[in-house]
C-alpha positions in Angstrom: 1.8 11.5 -18.6 2.6 15.4 -17.6 5.6 15.7 -15.5 3.8 17.5 -12.8 1.5 15.3 -10.6 -1.9 14.3 -12.2 -3.8 14.9 -8.6 -6.6 12.4 -7.5 -9.4 12.4 -5.2 -8.4 12.3 -1.3 -7.7 8.8 -0.2 -11.0 7.5 1.8 -11.0 7.1 5.3 -13.3 5.0 7.5 -16.7 6.3 6.9 -16.2 8.9 4.3 -18.6 8.5 1.2 -17.5 9.4 -2.2 -19.6 9.2 -5.5 -19.4 5.7 -7.7 -18.2 6.5 -11.4 -19.9 3.5 -12.6 -23.6 2.3 -10.8 -24.7 -1.2 -10.3 -26.5 -2.4 -13.1 -30.5 -1.6 -13.1 -31.3 -5.1 -13.1 -29.6 -5.7 -9.8 -31.1 -2.5 -8.0 -34.1 -3.6 -6.0 -31.9 -6.7 -5.1 -28.9 -4.5 -3.8 -31.4 -1.7 -2.0 -33.1 -4.8 -0.4 -29.7 -6.3 0.7 -28.8 -3.3 2.1 -31.5 -2.3 4.2 -31.6 -5.9 6.0 -28.0 -5.4 6.6 -28.8 -1.6 7.8 -31.7 -3.4 10.3 -30.0 -6.4 11.0 -26.4 -5.8 10.9 -25.3 -9.0 8.7 -27.3 -11.9 7.2 -24.6 -13.9 9.1 -25.2 -12.5 12.7 -26.5 -15.0 15.0 -28.4 -13.6 18.0 -27.2 -14.7 21.3 -23.8 -16.6 19.7 -20.9 -14.6 21.3 -18.5 -16.5 19.1 -17.0 -13.6 16.6 -16.6 -15.6 14.0 -20.3 -15.7 13.5 -21.0 -11.9 14.2 -20.6 -8.6 12.6 -19.3 -5.5 14.2 -22.0 -2.9 14.8 -20.5 -0.3 13.0 -22.1 -0.9 9.5 -23.2 2.7 9.3 -19.9 4.0 9.3 -17.5 0.9 8.4 -18.1 -1.4 4.8 -18.5 -4.8 4.9 -17.0 -7.1 2.2 -18.9 -10.4 2.0 -16.8 -13.3 -0.2 -18.5 -16.4 -1.2 -16.5 -18.9 -3.1 -18.1 -21.5 -5.3 -19.4 -24.6 -3.1 -17.6 -22.6 -0.3 -14.0 -23.8 -1.7 -11.0 -23.3 0.3 -8.6 -20.6 -0.9 -5.6 -22.6 -1.8 -2.5 -20.9 -0.3 -0.7 -20.4 -4.0 -1.8 -18.2 -6.6 -4.5 -20.5 -8.0 -7.4 -18.4 -8.4 -11.1 -19.3 -7.3 -14.3 -18.6 -8.5 -16.5 -16.5 -6.0 -19.1 -13.8 -5.8 -18.6 -10.3 -3.7 -21.4 -8.5 -2.0 -20.2 -4.8 -1.0 -22.4 -3.4 2.1 -22.5 -0.1 3.2 -24.9 2.8 4.8 -24.6 4.7 1.6 -27.1 2.5 -0.9 -25.4 3.8 -4.0 -22.3 2.0 -2.7 -24.1 -1.3 -2.4 -23.8 -4.2 -4.7 -24.7 -7.9 -4.4 -23.6 -10.9 -6.0 -20.9 -9.5 -8.1 -19.0 -12.2 -10.1 -15.3 -12.6 -9.3 -12.2 -14.7 -8.6 -10.1 -14.8 -5.5 -6.9 -15.9 -4.6 -4.0 -15.5 -1.7 -1.4 -12.9 -2.7 2.0 -11.4 -1.5 4.9 -12.8 -0.7 6.5 -12.5 3.0 2.7 -11.5 3.9 1.5 -15.0 2.2 4.2 -16.3 4.4 2.9 -15.0 7.5 -0.6 -16.2 6.6 0.7 -19.5 6.5 1.6 -19.0 10.3 -1.3 -16.8 11.4 -4.3 -17.9 9.4 -5.1 -14.3 8.1 -4.2 -14.1 4.6 -3.9 -11.5 2.2 -6.2 -11.6 -1.0 -6.7 -10.4 -4.6 -10.1 -9.7 -5.9 -10.6 -9.9 -9.9 -14.1 -9.0 -10.9 -15.7 -10.1 -14.0 -16.4 -6.6 -14.8 -14.7 -3.4 -13.8 -16.0 -2.0 -10.3 -15.3 0.8 -8.0 -15.8 -0.5 -4.7 -17.3 2.2 -2.2 -16.2 4.6 -4.5 -12.6 4.3 -3.4 -10.9 4.5 -7.0 -10.8 7.3 -9.2 -12.5 5.2 -11.5 -14.0 1.2 -11.8 -10.9 -1.4 -12.4 -11.4 -5.4 -12.3 -8.3 -5.7 -10.4 -8.4 -5.0 -5.8 -6.2 -6.1 -2.8 -7.2 -6.8 0.6 -4.3 -6.4 2.7 -4.1 -8.3 6.0 -1.5 -6.2 7.8 -0.7 -9.0 10.6 2.5 -7.3 11.6 1.2 -3.9 12.0 -1.5 -4.0 14.7 -2.7 -0.6 13.9 -3.4 -1.6 10.4 -2.8 2.3 9.6 0.9 2.6 8.7 0.1 1.7 5.0 -2.6 4.1 5.2 -0.1 7.0 6.6 2.5 6.2 3.7 -0.2 6.3 0.9 -1.7 9.4 2.2 1.5 10.9 2.5 2.3 9.9 -1.0 -1.2 11.7 -2.2 -0.4 14.8 -0.9 3.0 14.8 -2.2 3.0 16.8 -5.5 6.3 14.8 -6.9 4.7 11.4 -6.7 2.0 11.0 -9.5 0.1 8.3 -8.1 -0.1 6.7 -5.1 -2.9 4.0 -4.4 -6.6 5.0 -2.6 -7.0 2.8 0.4 -9.7 2.3 3.3 -10.3 -0.3 6.2 -13.4 -2.8 5.9 -14.7 -5.7 7.5 -14.7 -8.8 5.5 -16.7 -12.0 5.9 -15.8 -15.3 3.7 -18.3 -18.2 3.4 -20.3 -16.4 5.9 -17.5 -16.3 8.5 -16.1 -13.0 10.1 -12.3 -13.1 9.2 -11.9 -9.5 10.5 -10.9 -5.8 9.3 -8.6 -5.7 5.7 -7.1 -2.9 4.1 -8.9 -2.7 0.7 -7.1 -0.7 -1.9 -5.9 -0.6 -5.4 -3.8 -3.0 -7.3 -0.6 -1.7 -8.5 -0.9 -2.0 -12.4 -0.9 -0.1 -15.7 -4.1 1.4 -16.3 -5.6 4.5 -17.1 -6.6 5.7 -13.8 -3.4 3.7 -11.8 0.0 3.7 -13.6 -1.1 5.8 -16.7 1.6 4.3 -19.4 1.8 2.9 -22.7 3.1 -0.6 -22.3 1.2 -2.5 -25.2 3.6 -1.2 -28.1 5.4 -4.2 -29.7 8.6 -2.1 -31.0 12.1 -2.1 -29.1 10.7 0.7 -26.8 8.0 0.4 -24.4 6.5 2.1 -21.2 7.6 0.1 -18.2 6.7 -0.6 -14.7 9.1 -2.3 -12.4 9.3 -3.2 -8.9 12.7 -3.4 -6.8 12.1 -7.0 -5.6 14.8 -9.1 -3.5 12.3 -12.0 -3.9 13.1 -12.2 -7.7 16.3 -13.7 -6.7 14.5 -16.9 -6.4 12.1 -16.3 -9.2 10.6 -19.2 -11.5 9.7 -19.5 -14.9 6.0 -18.7 -13.8 6.9 -15.3 -12.4 6.9 -12.3 -13.9 9.9 -11.5 -15.9 13.3 -10.1 -14.2 16.5 -8.9 -14.0 19.7 -8.0 -12.0 21.5 -4.6 -12.2 24.1 -4.0 -9.7 23.2 -5.6 -6.2 19.3 -5.5 -6.9 16.9 -7.4 -8.9 14.1 -6.0 -10.4 10.5 -7.3 -11.4 8.9 -5.9 -14.6 5.1 -5.4 -13.5 4.0 -4.4 -17.0 3.8 -6.3 -20.6 7.0 -7.1 -22.2 6.4 -8.7 -25.6 9.9 -9.3 -26.8 13.9 -9.7 -25.6 14.4 -6.2 -27.2 12.1 -4.4 -24.7 13.5 -6.4 -22.1 17.0 -5.2 -22.8 15.8 -1.5 -23.1 14.4 -1.6 -19.6 17.6 -3.4 -18.2 19.4 -0.7 -20.2 17.5 2.2 -18.9 18.2 1.2 -15.2 21.9 0.4 -15.7 22.3 4.1 -17.2 19.9 5.8 -14.5 22.4 3.8 -11.9 26.0 4.9 -13.4 24.4 8.5 -13.2 23.5 8.1 -9.8 26.9 6.3 -8.6 28.8 9.4 -10.7 26.3 12.1 -8.9 26.0 13.6 -12.2 23.0 16.0 -11.9 22.5 16.5 -15.7 22.6 13.1 -16.4 20.4 12.1 -13.4 17.9 14.8 -14.8 17.9 13.4 -18.3 16.8 10.2 -17.1 14.8 10.5 -13.6 12.0 12.8 -12.8 13.6 14.8 -9.9 10.8 16.1 -8.2 9.5 12.0 -7.3 12.9 11.4 -6.8 13.2 13.5 -3.6 9.6 13.4 -2.6 9.9 9.6 -2.4 13.0 10.1 -0.8 11.3 12.3 1.9 8.6 9.6 2.2 10.4 6.5 2.6 12.6 8.7 4.9 9.9 10.1 7.4 8.2 6.3 7.8 12.2 5.0 8.1 10.7 2.0 5.9 13.3 -0.8 6.6 12.6 -2.7 3.4 13.1 0.7 1.0 15.9 -1.2 -0.8 14.7 -4.8 -0.9 11.2 -5.2 -2.0 8.1 -3.2 -3.3 9.3 -0.1 -4.5 8.1 0.7 -7.7 9.5 2.8 -10.7 7.7 3.7 -13.7 8.4 5.0 -17.2 6.1 6.0 -20.3 7.3 5.9 -23.9 9.5 9.1 -24.2 9.3 10.3 -20.4 11.5 10.1 -17.8 11.4 7.6 -14.7 9.6 8.0 -12.0 9.4 7.0 -8.3 6.2 5.8 -7.6 3.7 4.4 -6.2 4.4 3.9 -2.2 3.5 0.3 -1.3 4.0 -2.1 1.4 5.0 -0.1 4.8 3.8 -2.2 7.5 7.3 -2.4 8.8 7.9 1.3 8.5 7.1 4.0 11.3 9.3 2.2 13.9 7.5 -1.4 13.8 10.7 -3.6 13.1 13.4 -4.2 15.7 16.1 -4.7 13.0 16.3 -1.4 12.2 17.9 0.8 15.4 15.0 -1.2 17.9 12.1 0.9 16.2 13.4 4.4 17.1 12.2 7.7 15.6 15.6 9.0 15.7 18.6 8.6 13.1 18.6 8.6 9.2 18.3 5.3 7.3 17.0 5.6 3.7 19.9 8.3 2.7 22.7 6.5 5.0 22.0 2.9 5.2 23.4 0.4 7.7 26.4 -1.6 7.6 25.9 -4.8 5.8 22.3 -4.6 6.1 20.0 -6.2 3.4 17.7 -3.8 3.1 19.9 -0.8 1.9 18.7 1.4 -1.0 22.0 2.1 -2.5 20.7 4.6 -4.9 19.3 7.0 -2.3 22.6 6.5 -0.1 24.7 7.3 -3.0 22.7 10.6 -3.5 22.2 11.8 -0.1 25.7 10.5 1.4 27.5 11.8 -1.5 25.9 14.6 -3.4 25.6 17.9 -2.1 23.0 19.1 -4.4 20.6 16.0 -3.7 21.0 17.0 0.2 19.9 20.5 -0.4 17.2 19.6 -2.5 15.8 17.0 0.3 16.5 19.8 2.9 14.4 22.5 1.0 11.6 20.2 0.0 10.9 18.9 3.9 11.1 22.7 4.7 8.3 23.0 2.4 6.2 20.3 4.0 7.1 19.8 7.4 4.6 22.3 9.0 2.0 21.4 6.1 1.7 18.0 4.6 2.8 16.1 7.7 0.8 17.5 10.3 -2.5 16.7 8.0 -1.2 13.1 7.5 -0.6 12.6 11.6 -4.4 14.2 12.0 -5.7 11.9 9.4 -4.4 9.3 11.1 -5.7 10.1 14.5 -9.3 10.6 12.9 -9.3 7.4 11.3 -7.7 5.2 14.5 -10.9 6.9 16.4 -13.3 5.9 13.6 -11.8 2.4 13.2 -11.4 1.5 17.2 -14.7 -0.3 17.6 -14.2 -2.6 14.5 -10.6 -3.2 15.4 -11.3 -4.3 19.2 -13.8 -6.8 17.4 -10.8 -8.0 15.1 -8.7 -8.5 17.6 -11.2 -10.8 19.6 -11.1 -12.8 16.2 -7.4 -12.4 16.0 -5.6 -12.7 19.3 -2.7 -11.1 18.1 -2.2 -8.1 20.5 0.4 -9.0 23.1 2.1 -11.6 21.0 5.2 -11.0 18.5 4.0 -11.5 15.2 6.8 -10.4 12.6 9.8 -8.0 13.6 7.8 -5.6 16.4 10.1 -4.4 18.8 9.5 -5.4 22.7 7.8 -2.1 23.3 5.3 -2.6 20.6 4.4 -6.2 21.3 4.0 -5.1 25.0 0.7 -3.1 23.9 -2.2 -4.8 25.0 -5.2 -2.7 23.2 -5.6 -1.0 19.8 -6.0 2.7 21.5 -2.1 2.0 22.6 -0.9 0.6 19.4 -2.6 3.7 17.8 -1.1 6.1 19.9 2.1 4.8 20.0 2.2 5.0 16.0 0.9 8.9 16.2 3.5 9.7 19.1 6.2 8.0 17.0 5.1 10.0 13.7 5.4 13.3 15.9 8.6 12.3 17.1 10.0 11.6 13.9 8.8 14.9 12.4 10.3 16.6 15.3 13.5 14.9 15.1 13.8 15.3 11.1 13.3 19.2 11.9 16.1 19.5 13.9 18.3 17.0 12.2 17.8 18.9 8.7 18.1 22.3 10.4 21.6 21.5 11.5 22.7 20.3 8.3 21.7 23.7 6.8 23.3 25.7 9.5 26.7 23.6 8.8 
C-alpha cells in the first residue's frame, strides 16, 4: 500500500445514492423489483393500518431512508453472546438497484461496552455476515460479507460516529475510514429503530489492505489498543501487553514468531515515542497518519482514545499506520467524566491525572516534543477552514434529513431525557432530537473556535 492515502468515495449520508458494484442475481430481479414497488406504495409489509404502536409501523421516509429487514430462522431470538443465528436479510430503498430480498446471512450481537448497554436498555448492536459478498445500498467501496449495525444508545444524535468517520475520510493522512449511513431496521417483523450501518473493521482489499496470510516470521497486522483484553479468554482474539496498554490482534496470526514480531514492533515504536526520537519514529510510524489521527481524536475530544477501539495496522515492509477511526459515541462532549463535556481544553495531547483513558503515546509526543507539536499546529491550520467546516455542514444536513426517522425512533425507544451512559446533565436535559443535533453542531463549532485560538496562542509563544 502506498503511504499516501488511497482515496475512497465519500461517506453516504441519508438519501444519497451510490452505484452498487455487484448487482442482485438475475433470478431474484423480478422479486426484488416487486418487493420494492410494494414498499414504495405501502410503506412496509409489516405496517398495520390504524395501529399506533411504533413496533408495528414504518417511518414514512422510505423514499429517503433505507430499511433493513432481518428475519431469523423460525424467528429465533438473538442471544446476548457472540453466537451466530441464521437469518435472511431484505434491503429496501427508493433506488431499486439497491433493493435485495431474502439474502442468506447470520446475525449476532457484537461489542463490549455497547453489548452491556444493550442488556440494560434492550437495544443491541449487531453484526451481519452474508453468505456471499454484498454491498448494501452501495455503501462500501466494494462488496463484502461482514457489516455492522451500531445502536448508539448513549448518543441520541447518532451522528458522532458519522462525524468522526467522515473527518477520517477527508484527512489525507488517514488511509482508511469506514463508510457509514443511517438506516431503519426491522427484526422478525418488529421495528427496532434507527441504526448506523457501517463496514466491519477487518483485513480486506477494500478495507484494511494488508497482507496477513503469510506464515513466516513477519506478517502484516491489524491491532486495536484495547483495555478489554486485560480480561480476555482463550476464545478471544490474541492479545499482548506493552507498557501500560493491552493490544488485541484483529488479523490472522499463524505462529508464535508472528506474535513476537508484532509485540516487538509495538515495543520499539513505544520506546521511540517515549524517547522523542523523530528519526526513529519516522522509520517505524507513518507520520502523516500519526498527526492526522491525533487531530481527529483531539478535535472530537474522544475520551476513549487511550482505552479501546484505537486501531493501527502495518503491512509487510511497511510502517505503522494509525487508522481507522472507530467508536466516537462518547466523544464530542458526550461524557461528563471529561471536563463535564466542555469543548474547551486539550485532552488527547495532555491527558488527565490518574485517568484510565489517557493515550500515553500522544501525551508523550504532544507534551514533550516540540517537533510533533509544530506538525500538529501546522496541520490544523491547513484543515480548520476547509475540512472541519465541511464535516460540520455534513452533520447539519444529515441531522435535518434524518429528523423524522429519529422522532419515530424515540417513540419506540424512550431514551430522550434519561441518562443512558455518561452524558453530561446538559445533554440529559434535552427533550427532542433537534435539540440534541443542535447541541452537537454548536459543540463542534465551538471546539473548532477554541482550538483555533489555542493553536494560535501556541504559535505566538
